[in-house]
NUZA-164234 format. One record per residue: x, z, y of N, C-alpha, C in turn. Coordinates in steps of 0.02 Angstrom, whole numbers, plus 50000, padded with zeros to 5 digits. Layout:
! residues N
XZYXZYXZY;...
//
This chain:
! residues 327
481045512750332481575516650265481305521350241;480765525950248480385528550226480365528750145;480305519950127480035516250086480945519550050;481205514350080481985516150043481975520649998;482125528350032481995531650038481745539149955;481025535049969480605535849895480815528749850;480935525149854481225522649819481905526449778;482355525249832483005526749802482845537949757;482485540749791482525546849733482185547749697;481695541449691481115538149602481655539649553;482135530749579482655528449546482875535149495;483635537049564484185539349557483645545449545;483555547349562483465557749543483395558649496;483425564649448482965567249387482445573049421;481975567949357481285571449379481315578749385;481125581849415481115590749443480765589749455;480035590449467479365592549521479445597749571;479705607149521479895610249551480245613349610;480665606749599481335607249652481245603149723;481055609749765480775603449800481275604049880;481885607049848482545605249871483065600849871;482845596149823483385591949805483385585549876;484065581449882484015580049925483865572349886;483665568149971483215561049954484205556449966;484105552549905484945547549891484785547149804;485505544249816485605541949743486145546949700;485995545049655486165547149594486795542049550;487485543849562487885538449540487865541449436;487925539449414488255543249325488695541549300;489145533449313489625532749292490395536649344;490765538149321490985545749351491695541549416;491755536249385492585534249417492235529549459;491405525349473491195523349534491145530349601;491125534149586490975540649613491475541249628;491885542549592492595543549635493025535849694;492745531149642493015527849702492535526749775;491865528349763491695531849810491975533249859;492065540949855492645548149864493045542249924;493485540549879494085537449864494035536249948;493045531049957492985525850012492775532350087;492705534350069492345539950116491635539450112;491285533650057490465534250097490345540750083;490575544050015490375550949987490805555450023;490535561949988491245568150009491285573549952;491375572949906491925574449828491375579849820;491055583549836490525590749859490085587549862;489775579549874489165576149877488755574949789;488205573849766487695576649710487415567249711;487305568249782486965559849802487355555049814;487045548749836487275548049915487085546749959;487125547550030486695546550092486445541750103;485775539350084485425532250128485785530650178;485745536350217486225529650322486595532150276;487415534450253488035529750266488045525950220;487495525050158487345516050108487175512450134;486795513550204486505504150235487015504650291;487745508150296488395506950344488535503450325;488615500950242489165499050204489225493550200;489625485950243489535480150211490125480450183;490375482750180490955480250109491215486450056;491275481849994491375489749967491995487349898;492695489149914493045488149851493185494449778;492875491649738493035499349658493165496049637;493835487649662493805487249569494525488549554;494515488049470495165491449439495255497549433;494545500449430494255506949415494135513249354;493955503449303494015508549245493255507149274;492645505049281492165509249296491595503849214;491215507949214490715506549168490095502649167;489795504849249488955505249241489305508249332;488755498549371488725498349455488205502049457;487655507249436487055510249458486975510549489;486655510149545486775511849612486855510149675;487105505749640487625497449668486895494249722;486095492049690485555490349708485275495549809;485715500149801485485502649866485935502949914;486365500349917486935494849981486585488349990;486005488350037485635484150050486065478150091;486665481550141486395477650147487335475250146;487615477750126488355471850084488425463350083;488685467150139489145458650111489555452750097;489975460950069490455459249999490905461249971;490945461649900490825466749885491455462749802;491855468249793492155469549742492265470449656;491975468649646492055476349576492505472749527;492915468249528493315465049471493415470949421;493925468449383494435472449337494095476449322;493745478749274493335484849269493005485049185;492495486949183492085485149083491405485849115;491205481249169490445478649173490445477249113;489485476149115489155474549076488545472349076;488565475949148487935471949192488045471449264;487745469649289487925470449369487155465549395;486995471549431486235471549441486255469849531;486305463849543486245462949652485825459449692;485335459349632484705461949683484375456449749;484545467249755484405465749794484855465549903;485655466349854486245463249911486055457649924;485375457449976485165448649997485945446650028;486115450050097486705452350119487255449750074;487465447150029488135447049968488375439449999;488855440050053489175434150063489895432949996;490025436849978490585437149948490505443349885;490565437749810490595444149773491235442949699;491535446949733492125446649671492005451749596;491825447649551491505450349484491935450549421;492585447049438493015446749382493345448849337;493365445149280493835454649242493415457149244;492955458349177492355461149169491885459749087;491635461749075491275460249002490495457049001;490575455149099489775449049110489785443449044;488925447549022488605442348996488265437449015;487875437949059487315434949119487795436749188;487195434749217487285434149288486995428949349;486085434549372486075433649421485955435649464;485935429049523486155425749585485465423249631;484865423349554484415421749632484215425549679;484245430849703484105432649757484735432449821;485475432549796486035429849863486275422649899;485465420849916485685412449937486155410950009;486095417050042486875421050086487675421950036;487665419049981488505418149955488755412049971;489555414549977489725407449997490615408849943;490615416449949491195415749869491295416849826;491185416049761490775419249709491295418849636;492035425949640492295426549580492145428949507;491805427049477491455428849398492045425849364;492915425249376493155421349277493405427349255;493555425549195493625428549110492825435149119;492415431449118491825438649068491815430749016;490815435049004490965431848929490165427948948;490145424249021489395421648999489395415448995;488865410448960488835406348953488175403448973;488015403449036487785399049067487765401849154;487875400649164487845403449263487455397249288;487095402649324486345397849350486735396549453;486835392049469487125392749564486795386949580;486165384349571486055380149603485415380949633;485295388149674485145393049737485565393749798;486005394749782486765398049815486975387349859;486305387049911486655380249943487245382149999;487425390650040487985391550053488625390850033;488775392149946489395396249923489975386949953;490635389149951491035386749962491385388349909;491475395549874492085393649828491915399549763;491875393549723491445392949647492165398449598;492325400549586492775399949519492285404849454;492255402649395492175405549330492555403649295;492755403449316493365400849221493605406149201;493705401749136493785408449056493155409849078;492585408049014492135410549055491775405148919;491145406048920491085400748893490505397648934;490315393748956490215390348984489995380948947;489345380748917489245375248895488865366648967;489005372448964488585366549055488805370749121;488805366149151488985369249290488745362749312;487945364249304487985362449362487665366649445;488625360849497488525362349564488005353549601;487775352849602487535347049602487135347349717;487005351349676486475355949779487065361049774;487945363849748488355365649803488525362749829;488495355949898488695351949922489425354449993;489245361949994489665365450036490345367249979;490605365549933490955367649867491775366449900;492275367549933492835365949961493125369349869;493215374249834493575375549787493095377449700;493235374449674493065374749613493515375749562;493345380749508493615383549435493435384249401;493605381249365493155380849315493275376149247;493875383449266494265380149175494435385349135;494545382149062494165389248986493735389448991;493335383648962492575385548986492585381548916;491855378748917491445374048838491245369048846;491565366848916491415360348949491155349948923;490625350448924491015341448901490995339848970;490715339849023490715336049086490465338549128;490615337249195490405340449265490565333749319;489865332749329489635329549382489865333249424;490265331049468490585332649540490375327449611;489875319749588489815317149642489605319149701;489125325749697488905325949779489455332049785;489905331549780490315339549799490805333349864;490795332949878491355326549924491585332849956;491495340849969491875343950012492705343249971;492735344949892492995348649884493825347549881;494085350749886494985349449890495135353849843;494905358049811495555360249720494955360749688;495115358149599494855356349566495445358549489;494965363949493495255366949395494465365749360;494915359749310494585360249266494965359549173;495205361349201495705360949121495525363449084;495885364849010495525366048948494555367948944;494975361348942493605362448928493825356648862;493195353648865493075347748812492885339848820;493395340148909493105331848950493465327948892;492825323848906493065317748901493275310648957;492775311348989492705307549055492725313049116;492935310249185493075314949243493075307849299;492655308449336492345304649398492515310249467;493205306449497492965310749534493315304249609;493015299049634492755294249655492625295049725;492075302649711491975305649768491765311049801;492575312049814492855317549847493605314149843;493665311049905494065308749934494385317849998;494205320949991494785329049995495195332649961;495325329749888495505330149843496175330149843;496535340049853497245340349877497205341049791;497255346049735497215346149711496835348449646;497075343849586496595344649556497025347649458;496705349549413497215352549376496625350549299;496695346749260496215347249210496695342949150;497355347149147497525347349074497105347449046;497535347048949496855350248896496595348048904;496115344748896495435340348888495525335048875;495175328148859495015323148822495055319048841;495485316448906495265312048983495915305648917;495485300148910495715293048885496005288548969;495445290349022495695288549075495355292049148;495875291949207495865293949214495865289149304;495565290949366495515283049416495525289149485;496175289249497496165293649576496345289449618;496055280349647496225276849671495755279849751;495485282849724494705285949791495195291749819;495745294849813495885302449826496265304749862;496675299949893497335296849957497465302949930;497245311949964497515317550001497715318049956;497775318649846497845321549827498775324049848;499195330949828499815333849827499885336449781;499055336349712499535344049660499065336349597;499755337749542499025330349488499535336449456;499125339649401499115341749349498685337249289;498745331549216498365330849210498985329349105;499065332849103499415334149056499055337449004;499025336248903498575333548866498585333848883;498135322548899497745323748883497585316648807;497535311448824497375304148795497425299348854;497925300348879497975292848924498245289048931;498315281748915498395276848924498905271048972;498695278449009498885273749096498565280349158;499095275949196498995281649275499395279149346;498575275949344499075274949413498915276449469;499695278649507499635284249552499755282949619;499695275149642500045270849695499815270649772;498965277549723498325278449798498815284949834;499165284949796498975292549805499695292549830;499455292349903500395290749948500665299049955;500295306349984500245312249979500495314349928;500795316349856500655318049791501395320849786;501635324649783502195331449756502215334949723;501685334249671501925337249597501425334949556;501615331949518501225326049453501875329649415;501295332449343501315335149282500725331849226;501215323849189500785323249154501195323449079;501365324449087501805326549015501005326048936;501385323548890501035329748835500195320648842;500125315748837499995309948868500295305748788;499765295348829500005288948788500545284948847;500745291348907501005283048928501365278548943;501415273148914502195265448914502505266849002;502145267949023502125265249060502345271749137;502685270049221502385275749242503035272549320;502365270649378502625268849416502655272249477;503075275749521503045283449568503545279049613;503395270949626503835270249674503385268749740;502945274849783502575270549809502575280849829;502555283349816502745292849810503205294849821;503285295949891504025295949891503965302549972;503745308049931503355314649942503555318749870;503535316649822503835316049734504125320149750;503935329649753504425333749711504985336349633;504175334949641504165339549542503795332049478;504105331749415503575322449412504065329449329;503595330049301503795332249222503065325749163;503335321949146503195316249115503375316949056;503695322849005503945322448944503545318348881;503785317848819502985318448765502785316348817;502795308848805502295298348820502645295848787;502435289348799502855282948765503095279348799;503495281448868504125279548930504605273548876;504595266148898505405266748902505565263748937;505365262449047505785265749092505595267749120;505875271849164505785275949216506315274549302;505875271949328506105269349388506015277349444;506505280749476506175282749532506705283849600;506795277549583507645277949644507505278049697;506455276649726506325277349788505815285249795;506355288649749506125296149744506725299949781;506525298149820507235302349853507145308949858;506615313449897506475319049887506285324049830;506635321649756506095325049704506905328949694;506405330649659507005338549653506965341249589;506545341249559506355343149456505985336349428;506395337649360506155332049347506135332649241;505625332649212505885334249142505735325349093;505865324149078505595316949040505935318548967;506025320348930506075322148855505625320448844;506075317548776505335318048689504845311048716;505175304448749505215295848774505355293348685;505235286448756506035279248709506235277048780;506305281448826506915279848874507885280948843;507965272048870508615272748881508815272648959;508545273049011508975271249078508395274149111;508715278049145508095280349227508615278549285;508075275849332508605270449368508515276949443;509115276549469509265281549529509585274649564;509335278749630509955273349685510515276049704;510795281049676511255281549660511355285649625;512065289949605512065289949546512395297749555;512165300849672512175306749642511595310049658;511005306249661510605306549652509785310249569;510275314149560510025316949487510215325049504;509465329149515509955337249517510515339249464;510265347849476510645348549397509795349249362;509355352149395508715354849362508605347949356;508745340849323508375334749320508475336349210;507685335949169508115335649101507995331049114;508395325649014508135323248997508335321148939;508315318448904508815317348829509325315348819;509865316948770510455313148787510665306548803;510155303048735510155296948716510135292548794;509495297048862509555289848917510115290448970;510075287248983510855286749047510475284149105;510555287449175510595283949235511035275849252;510455275549284510845267949314510765269349394;511195267349417511035261549493510195255349500;509675255249537509355250149528509955243349538;509805239149542510475234549584509555231649620;
//
């Protein structure tokens, strides 16, 4: 305890040898950070320093959306388990002393680097919408949720993160993403990158896949039988086999090069967006749960349905395309 007090006093207190009455504690330079701590009851309005004893008892801290530019002083919160400092103006963040941290939300800031080498207990990380060019998470073996979308990442290594359930890495500059060692993943958002291939064969738990706006020419989903949502639009797919995805409810495959699409085994399909392809025929007669359909800008002459009452008002097709009952 004495060592911590000496560290905080020396690091955060102004140098004034003659002032022997200066209380031990951490001075917060950012006024918005200080005001957030006051509102949280951690310090009082007249306090000039943070009480070390009170800080040590804090395990959760939410200072999101407070226009904070510096979190200097956060190093003192050594027992912090959950920190939300999202939607601020942070350019740096030092969490090296927060070794108990399990949840960190620092999204929507201006961070260009993030050192997590001391945060081995981290389970949830949200660093979306920053300016990160690299992100090292290989030491975070307990990580279950990683959200690092809307950055400038060119590579991302999650091989050691075998507990991952949620991975959001959309809107980066990734050319590849290796997830063969992440069998527990249920949600994968890797859209708006530069992916030319995507291998999900070792991800049998996958429920939601967002891989749109990439450069994919093929996509094998035969091992992903739990999939409920697929968005593979805006790629270069010539074919798409969803016969093994019998739990599928929402499919968006618009803006590809598909000449055929078989949905006969997808009895739970609720929404289908397949416009701007090269489809010459479409049979949705088995998709009796279908509520939304858009299939414009294809080469369709006929959409086969179970009855002429099956089409919903929300279905959208070209005027030249007709509905017909499959004989």
